C-alpha positions in Angstrom: -97.0 -5.2 -69.2 -99.2 -8.4 -69.5 -101.2 -8.6 -72.9 -104.6 -7.7 -72.6 -107.3 -4.6 -71.7 -106.6 -2.5 -69.3 -109.3 -1.1 -66.8 -109.2 1.4 -64.1 -110.4 0.1 -60.7 -111.7 3.7 -59.7 -113.9 4.4 -62.6 -114.3 1.0 -63.9 -113.5 2.5 -67.4 -111.1 1.1 -69.9 -107.6 3.1 -70.2 -104.2 3.0 -72.2 -101.8 0.5 -71.1 -99.4 3.4 -70.7 -102.0 5.0 -67.6 -102.2 0.8 -66.5 -98.2 1.1 -66.1 -98.3 4.5 -63.9 -101.0 3.3 -61.6 -100.4 -0.4 -60.8 -102.4 -0.1 -58.0 -105.6 1.0 -59.2 -105.5 -0.9 -62.5 -106.4 -4.2 -63.6 -105.3 -6.1 -66.7 -107.7 -8.3 -68.0 -106.1 -11.3 -70.2 -109.5 -12.7 -71.8 -113.0 -13.1 -71.7 -115.1 -14.1 -68.5 -117.1 -17.5 -69.7 -118.4 -18.1 -66.3 -121.8 -16.2 -65.1 -122.7 -14.0 -62.0 -120.7 -11.3 -60.4 -117.3 -11.4 -59.5 -114.7 -8.8 -57.8 -111.1 -8.8 -58.3 -108.4 -6.9 -56.4 -106.6 -4.3 -58.4 -103.3 -4.5 -56.2 -103.0 -8.5 -56.2 -105.0 -9.2 -59.3 -107.1 -11.9 -57.4 -110.4 -12.7 -56.8 -111.9 -11.4 -53.7 -115.0 -11.8 -51.7 -117.9 -9.4 -51.6 -117.2 -8.2 -48.2 -113.5 -7.1 -48.8 -114.7 -5.4 -52.5 -117.2 -3.3 -50.2 -114.4 -2.6 -48.0 -112.0 -1.4 -50.6 -114.0 0.2 -53.3 -111.2 2.2 -55.0 -108.8 -0.8 -55.0 -111.3 -3.7 -56.5 -112.9 -4.0 -59.4 -116.6 -5.5 -59.9 -116.8 -8.0 -63.2 -120.4 -8.5 -64.5 -121.6 -11.1 -66.9 
């Protein structure tokens, strides 16, 4: 399990590392602070950034990060 804070992509709330390990497709582990500006969307399955259209199509497996 990578170090950092884990967040549920369904509720958007922080969750314990054990819960993130049990639900890897619907949780994202954040490794550091976001130093950029704007809104970013991240896939909970791959951990990669995705565009707004993909985030709208998959709301339960994407996480929206705002600054």
